[in-house]
Structures are given as C-alpha cells and as structure tokens.
C-alpha positions as CSV (number, residue, x, y, z in Angstrom):
1,A,0.0,-0.1,0.0
2,V,2.9,2.4,0.7
3,V,4.5,1.7,-2.7
4,S,1.1,2.2,-4.4
5,T,0.5,5.5,-2.4
6,Q,4.0,6.7,-3.4
7,S,3.4,5.7,-7.0
8,T,0.1,7.5,-7.0
9,G,1.6,10.6,-5.6
10,T,4.4,10.6,-8.2
11,L,1.8,10.0,-11.0
12,A,-0.1,12.9,-9.8
13,K,3.1,15.1,-9.8
14,K,3.9,14.0,-13.3
15,R,0.4,14.9,-14.5
16,E,0.8,18.3,-12.8
17,A,4.2,18.8,-14.6
18,K,2.6,17.9,-17.9
19,N,-0.1,20.4,-17.5
20,K,2.4,23.1,-16.5
21,A,4.5,22.3,-19.5
22,T,1.5,22.3,-21.7
23,L,0.5,25.8,-20.5
24,Q,4.1,27.0,-21.1
25,G,4.1,25.5,-24.5
26,K,7.0,23.2,-24.0
27,A,6.4,20.4,-26.4
28,D,9.6,18.4,-25.7
29,R,8.8,18.6,-22.0
30,V,5.1,17.5,-22.6
31,A,6.5,14.5,-24.6
32,Q,8.7,13.5,-21.7
33,C,5.8,14.0,-19.2
34,D,3.7,11.8,-21.3
35,E,6.3,9.0,-21.3
36,D,6.7,9.5,-17.5
37,I,2.9,9.3,-16.9
38,R,2.6,6.1,-18.9
39,F,5.5,4.6,-16.8
40,W,3.9,5.7,-13.5
41,E,0.4,4.5,-14.6
42,G,1.9,1.2,-15.3
43,K,3.5,1.2,-11.8
44,V,0.3,2.2,-10.1
45,E,-1.6,-0.5,-12.0
46,K,1.0,-3.2,-11.1
47,C,0.9,-2.2,-7.4
48,Q,-2.9,-2.6,-7.5
49,E,-2.7,-6.0,-9.1
50,D,0.0,-7.2,-6.7
51,F,-2.1,-5.9,-3.8
52,E,-5.2,-7.8,-5.2
53,V,-3.3,-11.0,-5.6
54,I,-1.8,-10.8,-2.1
55,S,-5.2,-10.1,-0.6
56,K,-6.7,-12.9,-2.4
57,N,-4.0,-15.4,-1.4
58,L,-4.2,-14.1,2.2
59,K,-7.8,-14.5,2.4
60,E,-7.6,-18.2,1.0
61,E,-4.8,-18.9,3.6
62,I,-7.0,-17.5,6.5
63,R,-10.0,-19.6,5.2
64,I,-7.9,-22.7,5.1
65,F,-6.4,-22.0,8.5
66,E,-9.8,-21.5,10.1
67,E,-11.2,-24.7,8.6
68,I,-8.3,-26.6,10.0
69,W,-8.4,-24.9,13.3
70,V,-12.1,-25.5,13.7
71,R,-11.7,-29.2,12.7
72,D,-8.8,-29.6,15.1
73,I,-10.7,-28.0,18.0
74,K,-13.7,-30.0,17.3
75,E,-11.7,-33.3,17.2
76,S,-9.9,-32.3,20.4
77,A,-13.2,-31.4,22.2
78,I,-14.7,-34.8,21.0
79,S,-11.7,-36.7,22.3
80,Y,-11.6,-34.9,25.6
81,F,-15.2,-35.5,26.4
82,Q,-15.0,-39.1,25.3
83,K,-12.1,-39.6,27.7
84,L,-13.9,-37.8,30.4
85,I,-16.9,-40.2,29.9
86,D,-14.7,-43.2,30.0
87,C,-13.2,-41.8,33.3
88,E,-16.6,-41.3,34.8
89,N,-17.7,-44.8,33.8
90,Q,-14.5,-46.2,35.6
91,I,-15.5,-44.2,38.7
92,V,-18.9,-45.6,38.6
93,G,-17.6,-49.0,38.2
94,H,-15.4,-48.6,41.4
95,W,-18.2,-47.3,43.3
96,K,-20.4,-50.4,42.4
97,E,-17.4,-52.6,43.4
98,F,-17.2,-50.7,46.8
99,L,-20.9,-50.7,47.5
100,P,-21.1,-54.2,49.1
101,E,-18.2,-53.3,51.3
102,A,-19.8,-50.0,52.3
103,K,-23.1,-51.8,53.2
104,I,-21.1,-54.0,55.5
105,I,-19.5,-51.1,57.3
106,N,-23.0,-49.6,58.1
C-alpha cells in the first residue's frame, strides 16, 4: 500500500508537470511527461494488481487455517469429552465394586 501511495503521488506530480509544460508551450517537456505518466500509470496498475493477488492469497490462507483450526478444535473437544466419559464410567464401576463393602460398614 505504501508503494502504491508513493506511485500514485508521483503519478499526480507527473500529470501536474505535464499540465504546467502544456500551459508553457514546452512540447519536448510534454512528450517527456507523457512518457513518465505512462510509466507511472503502469507502476500504479502493477501495485494494484499485486495488492489484489496478495489479498486474495491471504484470504484463502486464512480460510484454510480457520477450517483446519475449527476441525482440530472439534476433534480435540470430542476426544476430551470421550475420555472424560470413560473416566466417569470407571469411577461408577469402582463405586459399584465398593458398594457391598460400604453396606457391611454400616
């Protein structure tokens, strides 16, 4: 974005220089300004295209990251709760084993 801003600023200055040269009737300077303007228009266009490509790629990478992250979190949560249920079932089993002994104590 900084390069594009600089390029856009330079392009504006070149256009101003052309207008000034045109008003002053300096044909050779106008021709040079036209050449400079074409160069900087190309530079601005290239910066814009690069920005759009980078933005598109970045959005795609973020989308992929979010999909993977969501999937991994979901899998981790399911695994955690399954292990928690298994532990709870083991605790219930131990209490069932202990119940006859607890009745004897009373």
